[in-house]
N, CA, C and O atoms as CSV, one atom per row, in Angstrom:
chain,resi,resn,atom,element,x,y,z
A,1,UNK,N,N,0.834,-1.171,0.000
A,1,UNK,CA,C,0.000,0.000,0.000
A,1,UNK,C,C,0.881,1.237,0.000
A,1,UNK,O,O,1.421,1.631,1.034
A,2,UNK,N,N,1.017,1.828,-1.140
A,2,UNK,CA,C,1.853,3.022,-1.206
A,2,UNK,C,C,1.371,4.085,-0.223
A,2,UNK,O,O,0.170,4.289,-0.041
A,3,UNK,N,N,2.292,4.726,0.376
A,3,UNK,CA,C,1.963,5.806,1.293
A,3,UNK,C,C,1.867,5.388,2.745
A,3,UNK,O,O,2.087,6.206,3.639
A,4,UNK,N,N,1.539,4.114,3.002
A,4,UNK,CA,C,1.378,3.657,4.380
A,4,UNK,C,C,2.631,3.000,4.924
A,4,UNK,O,O,2.708,2.700,6.116
A,5,UNK,N,N,3.612,2.774,4.064
A,5,UNK,CA,C,4.826,2.100,4.485
A,5,UNK,C,C,4.731,0.590,4.419
A,5,UNK,O,O,5.677,-0.106,4.788
A,6,UNK,N,N,3.585,0.062,3.949
A,6,UNK,CA,C,3.399,-1.383,3.815
A,6,UNK,C,C,3.713,-1.789,2.386
A,6,UNK,O,O,3.276,-1.137,1.438
A,7,UNK,N,N,4.461,-2.855,2.235
A,7,UNK,CA,C,4.766,-3.350,0.901
A,7,UNK,C,C,6.230,-3.178,0.546
A,7,UNK,O,O,7.075,-2.924,1.404
A,8,UNK,N,N,6.505,-3.322,-0.735
A,8,UNK,CA,C,7.874,-3.251,-1.241
A,8,UNK,C,C,8.445,-1.859,-0.987
A,8,UNK,O,O,7.909,-0.864,-1.475
A,9,UNK,N,N,9.529,-1.791,-0.226
A,9,UNK,CA,C,10.056,-0.510,0.266
A,9,UNK,C,C,10.339,0.508,-0.833
A,9,UNK,O,O,10.026,1.686,-0.657
A,10,UNK,N,N,10.919,0.100,-1.960
A,10,UNK,CA,C,11.236,1.082,-3.009
A,10,UNK,C,C,9.984,1.654,-3.667
A,10,UNK,O,O,10.052,2.690,-4.328
A,11,UNK,N,N,8.844,0.989,-3.492
A,11,UNK,CA,C,7.584,1.507,-4.032
A,11,UNK,C,C,6.767,2.252,-2.982
A,11,UNK,O,O,6.046,3.193,-3.313
A,12,UNK,N,N,6.874,1.841,-1.725
A,12,UNK,CA,C,6.052,2.455,-0.679
A,12,UNK,C,C,6.722,3.608,0.040
A,12,UNK,O,O,6.054,4.393,0.713
A,13,UNK,N,N,8.052,3.719,-0.097
A,13,UNK,CA,C,8.780,4.775,0.598
A,13,UNK,C,C,10.002,5.172,-0.231
A,13,UNK,O,O,11.134,5.043,0.234
A,14,UNK,N,N,9.777,5.657,-1.461
A,14,UNK,CA,C,10.885,5.888,-2.379
A,14,UNK,C,C,11.893,6.950,-1.927
A,14,UNK,O,O,13.068,6.866,-2.287
A,15,UNK,N,N,11.472,7.917,-1.167
A,15,UNK,CA,C,12.380,8.987,-0.746
A,15,UNK,C,C,12.823,8.834,0.706
A,15,UNK,O,O,13.562,9.670,1.226
A,16,UNK,N,N,12.374,7.774,1.354
A,16,UNK,CA,C,12.751,7.538,2.743
A,16,UNK,C,C,12.110,8.484,3.735
A,16,UNK,O,O,12.606,8.632,4.852
A,17,UNK,N,N,11.025,9.124,3.356
A,17,UNK,CA,C,10.363,10.092,4.228
A,17,UNK,C,C,9.051,9.571,4.812
A,17,UNK,O,O,8.406,10.260,5.602
A,18,UNK,N,N,8.665,8.380,4.434
A,18,UNK,CA,C,7.363,7.841,4.813
A,18,UNK,C,C,7.372,7.194,6.176
A,18,UNK,O,O,8.412,7.159,6.834
A,19,UNK,N,N,6.269,6.693,6.605
A,19,UNK,CA,C,5.043,6.598,5.836
A,19,UNK,C,C,4.343,7.954,5.714
A,19,UNK,O,O,4.451,8.818,6.585
A,20,UNK,N,N,3.636,8.102,4.621
A,20,UNK,CA,C,2.967,9.370,4.316
A,20,UNK,C,C,1.526,9.396,4.826
A,20,UNK,O,O,0.959,10.467,5.043
A,21,UNK,N,N,0.939,8.216,5.016
A,21,UNK,CA,C,-0.438,8.099,5.481
A,21,UNK,C,C,-0.514,7.148,6.664
A,21,UNK,O,O,0.231,6.170,6.731
A,22,UNK,N,N,-1.403,7.431,7.586
A,22,UNK,CA,C,-1.669,6.488,8.670
A,22,UNK,C,C,-2.652,5.456,8.147
A,22,UNK,O,O,-3.612,5.807,7.462
A,23,UNK,N,N,-2.425,4.191,8.460
A,23,UNK,CA,C,-3.298,3.116,7.975
A,23,UNK,C,C,-4.737,3.370,8.387
A,23,UNK,O,O,-5.653,3.080,7.618
A,24,UNK,N,N,-4.959,3.902,9.575
A,24,UNK,CA,C,-6.333,4.142,10.040
A,24,UNK,C,C,-7.052,5.241,9.252
A,24,UNK,O,O,-8.265,5.397,9.391
A,25,UNK,N,N,-6.329,6.003,8.432
A,25,UNK,CA,C,-6.940,7.044,7.613
A,25,UNK,C,C,-7.209,6.590,6.179
A,25,UNK,O,O,-7.727,7.363,5.373
A,26,UNK,N,N,-6.865,5.350,5.856
A,26,UNK,CA,C,-6.993,4.833,4.486
A,26,UNK,C,C,-8.343,4.144,4.315
A,26,UNK,O,O,-8.808,3.444,5.214
A,27,UNK,N,N,-8.972,4.347,3.153
A,27,UNK,CA,C,-10.203,3.663,2.763
A,27,UNK,C,C,-9.977,3.122,1.361
A,27,UNK,O,O,-9.326,3.774,0.545
A,28,UNK,N,N,-10.505,1.939,1.069
A,28,UNK,CA,C,-10.365,1.347,-0.261
A,28,UNK,C,C,-11.744,1.315,-0.899
A,28,UNK,O,O,-12.626,0.575,-0.466
A,29,UNK,N,N,-11.916,2.125,-1.933
A,29,UNK,CA,C,-13.201,2.230,-2.619
A,29,UNK,C,C,-13.119,1.621,-4.008
A,29,UNK,O,O,-12.194,1.910,-4.767
A,30,UNK,N,N,-14.086,0.779,-4.338
A,30,UNK,CA,C,-14.211,0.285,-5.693
A,30,UNK,C,C,-13.538,-1.041,-5.986
A,30,UNK,O,O,-13.275,-1.345,-7.150
A,31,UNK,N,N,-13.251,-1.838,-4.969
A,31,UNK,CA,C,-12.697,-3.165,-5.238
A,31,UNK,C,C,-13.814,-4.029,-5.826
A,31,UNK,O,O,-14.969,-3.926,-5.414
A,32,UNK,N,N,-13.466,-4.871,-6.781
A,32,UNK,CA,C,-14.473,-5.734,-7.399
A,32,UNK,C,C,-14.985,-6.751,-6.387
A,32,UNK,O,O,-14.235,-7.245,-5.544
A,33,UNK,N,N,-16.255,-7.047,-6.485
A,33,UNK,CA,C,-16.901,-7.960,-5.544
A,33,UNK,C,C,-16.258,-9.346,-5.546
A,33,UNK,O,O,-16.276,-10.029,-4.522
A,34,UNK,N,N,-15.697,-9.772,-6.667
A,34,UNK,CA,C,-15.122,-11.114,-6.780
A,34,UNK,C,C,-13.728,-11.226,-6.165
A,34,UNK,O,O,-13.213,-12.338,-6.044
A,35,UNK,N,N,-13.108,-10.132,-5.778
A,35,UNK,CA,C,-11.750,-10.172,-5.237
A,35,UNK,C,C,-11.772,-10.430,-3.730
A,35,UNK,O,O,-11.404,-9.569,-2.931
A,36,UNK,N,N,-12.204,-11.614,-3.367
A,36,UNK,CA,C,-12.308,-11.988,-1.958
A,36,UNK,C,C,-10.930,-12.004,-1.305
A,36,UNK,O,O,-10.776,-11.555,-0.170
A,37,UNK,N,N,-9.937,-12.515,-2.010
A,37,UNK,CA,C,-8.582,-12.597,-1.468
A,37,UNK,C,C,-8.024,-11.204,-1.157
A,37,UNK,O,O,-7.384,-11.009,-0.123
A,38,UNK,N,N,-8.261,-10.258,-2.031
A,38,UNK,CA,C,-7.787,-8.893,-1.815
A,38,UNK,C,C,-8.446,-8.245,-0.611
A,38,UNK,O,O,-7.806,-7.496,0.127
A,39,UNK,N,N,-9.724,-8.530,-0.413
A,39,UNK,CA,C,-10.420,-7.966,0.744
A,39,UNK,C,C,-9.895,-8.543,2.045
A,39,UNK,O,O,-9.816,-7.841,3.053
A,40,UNK,N,N,-9.537,-9.811,2.027
A,40,UNK,CA,C,-8.988,-10.444,3.227
A,40,UNK,C,C,-7.654,-9.796,3.603
A,40,UNK,O,O,-7.374,-9.584,4.783
A,41,UNK,N,N,-6.845,-9.486,2.609
A,41,UNK,CA,C,-5.553,-8.836,2.852
A,41,UNK,C,C,-5.745,-7.451,3.476
A,41,UNK,O,O,-4.949,-7.034,4.317
A,42,UNK,N,N,-6.779,-6.754,3.072
A,42,UNK,CA,C,-7.050,-5.416,3.602
A,42,UNK,C,C,-7.696,-5.468,4.985
A,42,UNK,O,O,-7.678,-4.481,5.721
A,43,UNK,N,N,-8.264,-6.617,5.333
A,43,UNK,CA,C,-8.913,-6.747,6.636
A,43,UNK,C,C,-7.892,-6.832,7.765
A,43,UNK,O,O,-8.176,-6.405,8.884
A,44,UNK,N,N,-6.710,-7.374,7.489
A,44,UNK,CA,C,-5.693,-7.523,8.532
A,44,UNK,C,C,-5.325,-6.180,9.172
A,44,UNK,O,O,-5.307,-6.081,10.399
A,45,UNK,N,N,-5.030,-5.139,8.372
A,45,UNK,CA,C,-4.750,-3.839,8.994
A,45,UNK,C,C,-6.019,-3.024,9.270
A,45,UNK,O,O,-5.944,-1.842,9.605
A,46,UNK,N,N,-7.194,-3.674,9.123
A,46,UNK,CA,C,-8.499,-3.056,9.414
A,46,UNK,C,C,-8.795,-1.858,8.518
A,46,UNK,O,O,-9.302,-0.838,8.986
A,47,UNK,N,N,-8.479,-1.983,7.228
A,47,UNK,CA,C,-8.785,-0.934,6.264
A,47,UNK,C,C,-10.205,-1.156,5.752
A,47,UNK,O,O,-10.494,-2.216,5.197
A,48,UNK,N,N,-11.093,-0.184,5.925
A,48,UNK,CA,C,-12.461,-0.325,5.424
A,48,UNK,C,C,-12.473,-0.463,3.900
A,48,UNK,O,O,-11.767,0.254,3.191
A,49,UNK,N,N,-13.289,-1.399,3.414
A,49,UNK,CA,C,-13.370,-1.690,1.985
A,49,UNK,C,C,-14.808,-1.515,1.533
A,49,UNK,O,O,-15.729,-2.013,2.181
A,50,UNK,N,N,-15.006,-0.811,0.425
A,50,UNK,CA,C,-16.326,-0.650,-0.185
A,50,UNK,C,C,-16.240,-1.249,-1.584
A,50,UNK,O,O,-15.452,-0.797,-2.415
A,51,UNK,N,N,-17.054,-2.265,-1.835
A,51,UNK,CA,C,-17.013,-2.944,-3.132
A,51,UNK,C,C,-17.762,-2.147,-4.205
A,51,UNK,O,O,-18.541,-1.244,-3.901
A,52,UNK,N,N,-17.509,-2.500,-5.445
A,52,UNK,CA,C,-18.212,-1.880,-6.574
A,52,UNK,C,C,-19.717,-2.106,-6.434
A,52,UNK,O,O,-20.515,-1.197,-6.661
A,53,UNK,N,N,-20.091,-3.325,-6.058
A,53,UNK,CA,C,-21.511,-3.633,-5.878
A,53,UNK,C,C,-22.177,-2.757,-4.856
A,53,UNK,O,O,-23.317,-2.331,-5.045
A,54,UNK,N,N,-21.484,-2.483,-3.778
A,54,UNK,CA,C,-22.036,-1.616,-2.725
A,54,UNK,C,C,-22.170,-0.182,-3.242
A,54,UNK,O,O,-23.162,0.486,-2.952
A,55,UNK,N,N,-21.201,0.289,-3.988
A,55,UNK,CA,C,-21.259,1.638,-4.540
A,55,UNK,C,C,-22.433,1.768,-5.507
A,55,UNK,O,O,-23.160,2.762,-5.492
A,56,UNK,N,N,-22.606,0.743,-6.351
A,56,UNK,CA,C,-23.714,0.780,-7.326
A,56,UNK,C,C,-25.069,0.739,-6.642
A,56,UNK,O,O,-26.025,1.351,-7.120
A,57,UNK,N,N,-25.160,0.025,-5.528
A,57,UNK,CA,C,-26.443,-0.093,-4.803
A,57,UNK,C,C,-26.797,1.257,-4.201
A,57,UNK,O,O,-27.833,1.390,-3.549
């Protein structure tokens, strides 16, 4: 997750000044309903996820 300091260091903290965002301030909007695995990964750091189906409803 770029900006939060999670993930591959050269992509998430390229200038060594991060993390730029607090995980508790991150929201993931528009993940496809079928990406169950991706939602599980986001649940570990307790990032709220809103699926495309929920947005359309």
